[in-house]
Structure formats: C-alpha cells, structure tokens
N, C-alpha and C positions, 0 to 999 in steps of 0.2 A: 662536521656532524657526524657522529657514531652512535651506534646500537650498542645494545650489549644483550647477553644471553645470562644474565646474573639475576633473573626473576623479578627485578624491578625494571627494567626496561627504559633506558635512557633516552630522554626524549630528543627526537631529531629537530634542530634548529634550523630553519630556513634562512637563506642570506638572499638578498637581494627583493625587488618587487614581487608581490604575488597575485597581482592582479589579471596577468596573461597566463596561458597555459602554453608549456613548450610542447609541441607536437614534433619536433626533431628527434624526441627520444623514444626508444622502441617502447616504453611505457609512457604515454604522454602524462604531464603531472606539472603542478606548481608548487611542489616541496622540496625541490633540490634534491631530487633522487640521485642524480649521478655524483653528488656531494657525500653519498655514502654507499660505498662501493657493496659492501658485505649486504647492506637492505636491498640494494638495485638487483645482485645476483639472486638473491632469495625470492625474490616478487619475480625475476625473469624464469624463475625454474618453476615457479607456479602457474606462470601465464600459459604455457602449453597444457597444461591439464584443465585450466579453464576452456581455452579454443576446443579441446576434446570434448568437453561437457556440452559448450554450445552446439558443436556438431550434431552431438548425439541426441541432446535432451532439450536444445533450441527450437526454433521456428521448423516447422516442418516442410513448409511450401517453398519449392525452390525459387529465387528471384536473380535477376540480373543486377538491378540495384533499386535502392528506396530512396525516397527524398526525405532523408534524415536531419533533425535538427543535432547539432554537435557543440558542445560549450567550448567556446575559445577563451572566456574570460570569466571571473567571479564576481565582478563588480554587479552593482544594482542594475546598469542600463548596458546595452549591447554586449549580452553576454553568450548569445548564442548564433551559430552560422547555419544556414541551409546548403544543402545541395544532395544529389543523387549519389548515393553510396553503396557499392557491394556489400551487404550484411556481412559478408565474412572478412570484411576490410575494414569495417567499424573500429575506430581507436579508442577503446575504452581506457580510462586513465584514474589518476588520483587528483582530485581537487578539494581544497580547503578554502572556505572564506576566507577573506583577510584578517589577521590579526589586529586585534586591539589591545595595544601594550598595556593600556591601563585598566583592562576589565579584572573584574572582582568576583569572587562567588557571592551570587545573590540571595541564598536561603540556607538555612539548616545552620548546623553550629560554627561552621567556617565562614558565615555570613561576614563580608567585608573584606575577607583576605584576598590575596593576590590569586587570580585563577592558575590552575597547575599546569604548568607545561611537561610534568611528567607524572607518573604514576603513583599516587601514594602507597606505599607498601602495605597498609591497613586496609585499604580498598582494592585491591589488586584484582582479588578472585571474583568481588561483585561486578565490579568496570567489566572484566572480561566477558562474565556471564550475558550481561547487559548488550554488550556488542556483539556476541555469538547468536545471540536469539533475534536479534537486529537482522545480523547478516543473513542469518538460515530463511528469513521471509523472502529474501531477494529472489535467489534462484528458484525458488518454490514456485512463485506465481509465472514464471517463465515456462516451468515444467507443466504446471495446470493447464497453460492457453497455447502450447506448442501445435496443436491439430486446427486450431481456429482459422487458420490462414486458408484450409481446404474449402471452408464454406462461408468466406467473407462476403458480406452483403454488397460491397461496394470496393472498388479500388482506393477511395478515400478512407474508409475504416479499415482496409488492410493496412496501408500506410499506418494509421494509428496505432494498431495492433504492434506493428514492429518497431514503432517508436517507443510506446511502452516496453517493450522487451529490452530493447538494447539499454535503456535507462535502467531498468530493474538489473541488469548485468553490469552496469558501473555502478550501481549501488552495491552491490556484493563487492566489488574492487575496492570501495571506501571503507568497508568495515575488514576486508583483508590487509589493507594497508596498516590501518591499526592494529591488529592482531600481531603483524609481522614486525611493525615498528617498536612498539612498546610492551610486547610481552614475550620476549624471547622464544625459547624452544616451544612452550606450551601454546603460546599464540600460534605459532608454525602449524602445530598439531591440529589446533582447531580450525585452523584455514581450510586444510587437507579435508577436514570431516564436512566442511560446509558442501563440497564437491560429492561426497561419498553418500550423504543423505539425499533423499529423492521422494519428491511427493508421491503419497499413496503407497510407496514402498512398504510391504508387509515387514521387512525385517530391519530396514533403516528409513524409517519416514520422519517428515520435517516435524519440527519441535512443536508447532502449535498446531491444532486441530484443524482450523480453518483451511490450512495450507497444503492438508492432504485429501480435500473435497475436489472430486471431478469437476472441471468446467466443461458442462455438456455442450454449450450454445453459445450464441452471441447475446442471449438476453441475460444469461448469467455473468457472462463476461463484462456488460456494461454493468450490470449490479454488484460484481465485483470491484470494478474499478471506483463505482461511486461508494459503496460502503466499506469495502477491506481496505483499499487504498486511503480511503478518509480516516482509518484507524491509525494506519502508516503515518498520515500527517500528524496526527495526535500524538502518536509515540516519538516521532521524530521531534516533535515540538518539544518535549519534555527533556529530550537528550540535547536539545540545543542550548539547554540552561545548564547544562553540565558545569559544575567546577572544573573538570578535566578539560581544558581547551581545545587540544584537537579533535575531541569526539565532538564539542559544541561547535567548532567550526566546520567540520565534516557534514554535521546534519543542517548545518544552517543552508548550505550549497545544495544538498540533497533535496530540501522543500521546494528549491526552484524548479526542480526538474518535476516532482511529486504532483505539482499542480495542476502540469498538463494530463497526467493519469486521472484525477479528479474530472478534470474538464470531461474527457473521454467518456466516462461514466453519466456525469450530469446530464451532456447533450444526447448520449445515445439512448439513454432510457427516454428522454422529453421525446426525441424523434421516434420512437417506438410508440409511445402515447400518443402523438399526434398523426400519426398513419393509423392507428387503431380508432381514433377518434373519427377519423374521415371516413373510415368503412363504416363504422357503426351510424353514422348519419345518412351515407349514401344508400345503405342497405337496410337500415330502420330495423337493427338487430344487435344484441350483443354479441351473438356468435358469429364472431367475424373469421374463424378459422377456414370455413368453407370459401371465404374470398381473399384467401391469402395473409391475413393478418393473426396477430396474437391477442386472444381475448384479455380483456382488462382482468379478469379473474385470475388467471394464470399469471399475468403481470404481479398481481397483488401477491399471489403466492410466491412467485421467486423473490420478490420483495421481502415477506416474513422471512424467508429461509435465509438470504444473505445477512439481512440486519441481525438477524438472532446469533448466527453463528460470528459475526463480527464483534458484536456485545460481548462475548466470551473470550475474545482477546485481549480485553482490558484486565480480566483476572478476576479475583474476588473482591466484592465491595469492600470487605474490610482486610487488610493485608499489612502486617506486620513488617514484611520485605519492603514493601512500599515506603512506609513509613522511615524505614532505615536508610532507603536509599535517599530520601529526602534530605533528613538529617545529617547524613554524611556528605551530603552536596552532591552526589552523583547525579541525580534525577529530580529535576525541578519540576512544577506545575506548567500548564499552558498559560503563555505570557505572565509569567512571574511577575516582570517589574512594573506589571498594571494591576497588580493585586495590593488592595489597600487594608493590607494586614503587616504583623511584625515578620512575616517570613520564616517564623521558627515554629510556631503553631501549637506548643506545648499544652497551652489551657484552653485551646480552641475546640468546640463540637458542632456537630451538624446532624441533621435527620436522614434516615435512610429507611428505606422499604425493606420489609422481610416476611416471612410467613409465621406467625404467633399463634399457637393453638387453633390450626385450622382455618385461619384467614390473614390477608395481606394488611400489616398494620406498622405504624413509623414506630421507631427506635431512636434515641438519641446516643451517639458514637463520638469517639474522639475524632477530631478531622484527619489528625495525623496518621490514625489507621486506616482512613478512608478515602485516600488519595486516589487510588484507582477510579472509584465512585465520582470524586470531581473531576477527572480527567474524561471520564464516561459521560458526565453531564454536559461538558463541552460539546464533546461528540454528537449526542443526541438533537442538542439545538441546532447543529451545523446541518445534520441529516434532514431535521426538518424543513430546514430551507429548500433543501432540493425537492422535497415531496410537495411543498408550496407551489413551487415552478412548475412540476409537472400536471399538478391540479389546475394550473391557470390555462394549460392546453386545453383541459376537458372542459374548463368553463367557458373558455373562448369558444369551443366547438358547439357551446349550447346544450353539453350534456350535464347531467345530474350527478352522476357516477363520481366518486372521489378515491384516490389512493390514501392509505393510511399507515402510519408507523405502528406496528403492533405494541403491546404493553412489553414494559424491559423485562418482565418474567416469563416471557414467552418461547417455548422451546429452547431452553437454557440447560447447558450441562457444567456450567462453571458458577459458583458462587452461591447467594443466599437461596437462589431460585432452584439451582439443581437438584434433582429429585423429586419436584413438584410438577404438575401439570396443570398449566395456566393458558387460559385462551387469549386470543389477539386482544380481547376487550379487558383482560385483567381480571376474568372469573376463575377461582379456583375448580379444579376439577379433579374427579376421581379417576383411577386408571382406564376402567372400562368406559367412560365418557369420552376421555382422549383418545384412547383407541379409535373410537366409532367415529370421531368428527375430525382427526387430525388432516384427513386427505382433504378436507375442506379448507385448509389453511396451509398447507406445504405441498410444494409439488408433487405428484404422482408418478410414477413411471410412465401413465398414460399420458400426464400433461408433458413430460419430457419428450416422448414420442412425438406430441402433435406440434412441439415447438421445432424439434428436429426434422419434421416432415418439411418446415419452410427454409431450412437451411440449406439453399441452393446458391451455389457461389454466382455472383454477377463479377466478371473482372472486365467490362467494357467500361470505359472511361467516361463519367458522367453519368453513368445510369446505377440505379438503385434496386435492391431486393423490392418485393413488392409490401413485406412487412416493416419498412421502414421509412421514414420520410428523409430528403437530401438535407443536409446543413443550409444553415443560411449563408455562411461564408466559407472559402477553403482555408487553407492552411499558408499562414505567412505572405498574406495579400495575394495567394495563387486563387485563379477559379476553381471553382468545386469540381471542373472535368477536367482538371489537370493532370498531366501522366506521373502521379506520385510513386507508383511503383511499375517495374518494368519487369515481367516474368519470365521465366525459361519456357522454352517450348514445352517441355514435359509437364510443367503445371499447367499448361493450357489443354495437354490431349485428353 
C-alpha cells in the first residue's frame, strides 16, 4: 500500500480482514496503517500535536479515569468495549466500516459506476473542502464544552460528557486520516490547520458559526447534543452516500458513535423537563427557579436559539454547490437508496418558502438546487420527534404547557430568511418590533445567569443536581449510581 504527494493521492488498499481494530499499533486502526510507512510516519508526526491540543483545549476537569466506550470492531454487532480508562491514555484511532467490493455510485452523473477508491482529479478540491469542513466541527465542539465538567449535575452526566468529547476527538482523526492518505501535501497542511483554528477565536475561528458559540451551561450542552449533533448526523448521512468510498465508509462508522451524542441530548433535555414539571406541580407555579429548577420559558428560549443556529448549518436553501456535489457523486441525499426517483433529478422541482413582497410565500424551485432544503426537511422532522417526547413528559405530569419548534425563518443568519425578522410563529416583523420582543424568544443575559446559578456540581455517586431528574437506566447495564468517573483530589477541592 502506498500514498503519493502528486496531488492525486493514490488510495491505500487495505489487506486482510477489516472487522477488528488493531490496538497493538501506536495509532489503532483497521486500515493496515503499518503497510504504508510514509503515511504512518506522517500521522505519527501529527499525533503529538493532537495530544497537545487535547491537553490544552480538551476537558478541563482532572480525572483519574472514566468508564469509556472504545471501538474494538466495525461490524454491526459487538463493536464496542467498556472499561475505566485514563482520559489522556484513550486510544484514538482510524476506523472505516467494512468495504463492499461491489458498491457503486448511487446518484448523479456517475450513477451505477464502481465507487471510487482514489480521488478523481476533477473533484479533488471539492472533496477536500467537504472533508475539511466536517473535520473542523469535531474539535470545535470539544473546545466549546471543555469547562462543563466543573459544573456537572452528576457523575453519570459527567461520564457522558467525556464520552462525547473523546469520540469527537476520534472523528477528527477520521477526517485527518483521509486528508493525509488521499490529498498529499495540501491535505497535510489542512490537517495542521484543524488544530490551529479554535472555537470563538477572533483571529482563527472555526469555519461554521454555530461552532463559535459559547456553551454556557448544561442546558445548552443538552440542546447542542440534541440539535447541533443531529445536524452532524444528517451531514454524515449525506457523506456516507459519497462515491468516494473511503469517505463513505469513514462516515458510516462515525454514525455509530454519533448516535450516543444525540441520545445524551434527547434524554438530557427530557430529564430537565421532567424535573421542571415535577417542581411546577409540587409548588403550583411556573416560576420554579426559586425552587431550584429551570423554568419552561427559559428551556423554550434555549431550544429556539440552538435550533435556529443549527438550521443555519444546512446552508442556503438554494445552493448551486450542493447541486454540483450531488451531480458529481460527492454528496448524496439522506438515505439515497430509499428515494423513489431517478437519482439524477435534472427535471424535478419542489416548493420552498421565502419572503416575497413583504410576506412569506411559496415558490417553485429546481430540486437539484434545493438539496440543502431537502436535507433540512429530514432534520426538522427528526427534531420534532424529540419535542413530542419532551411534551409527553409534560402531558404525563398533567400540565398544559408545551414546547415547540420555532418557524424555519426564526433568528436565521443564513439562507432566504437571513436579514428578515420573523417570530417563532412565523410572523414577519419590522426591526423595531423584533428588537423589542426578541428577549421573549431568545436567552437573555439574565436568563443565562439564572441557569448558571443552578450549575453547582454534584460529584457524589448516584446523586443528581436539583434541576434534572435521574435517568431511567445506567450505561452498559450498569446501575445509575455506578462509579462512572474517578476524579482526582484537586477536582474535588
């Protein structure tokens, strides 16, 4: 197996079975990294820089070890192992789903052709750009969440935070491998930049806006893992369809790990809602803040904010780039194989909402140019499922209040609604009215201070902060009160 630096990046061809992951290597992998000494040396040269980044911008709370899930295989079943691991000794690695030798490109102008095992020269720049953008989001979320361990509501939640963090770090490795293995010198340079940009840095921020927002507290963390990591699910789902087979196989395995991140968000918000509902009932008031809970009104504001900034991550509703990526076979649709059309889309149209003559109206657009919107529609429907689940908790508590997803145009900075002021209900507002009423819909400084006042850490096994309910079950069949994290003495001081 060889790689080159000739701007085409010859594709490594693994030898032997790919189901198991080799943990005897310095960089665990299932791509026969030892068979390409040049690539191995390059990645081993990048590894100390990654470790320095992790020590500097990774989790701030000192731990002895954490009950972490580690991938040991890439098959559908039995792929993960759980044990207490020192965070600094976690074995990040490079794992691709098993290769299907008969796989073909499932869409676009290359429909039916064998999937590419090396980068097509005419698509090189676009493929690298897609990989860099995806790669940039992974360390960004770790940076955004690095101080949350200091205010964890339980040891159970602290463990989940750290699991999310180490897997985001591994997802960075996944993209860095592709850059090193297939894109030569330019790929290596881009891999270096992934560690030089930092979330919120004024001089070198992360590429996408949502990944430069500060994660102020655990309510926002749970909203982030529900809404923003769910965007990641759908972006990875489109790249899993890519005609470039190594990218597709990389994203297929990443989706296995990503599912846990969304579980953390779904159940985290639900547990907050359950505790808030209990406090509302027992004290007969919506203002549960004096009783140690987060009011539903504030939960709704956080929901509005994280949903809207996550909607922006899908890009403009009409995008020539998205259409070109599809036609070229680089990036498909969510679950492309299940679509009942010709998978080329040249003559297809759809409706989209936009602002026309001072009101929101529908217009007909080519489907090929509206693929960002197509993906976003899948995301919105998925998000609505979680909100229904949270509302069921309110219904079961006998309360009439409900959480809602805001209108697609609310608080948007990207796409057809950017520059317009639209209420959560979809009413088009003038600037003055928006300025007056935005505090009703988005978290204010006072709201964030109120939530922050509740963020007192609870590090006793089996105990939980008063603003969140315990989970129904523990991790990997362990009890809820299991010793998921062993903290160092300085963390408890």
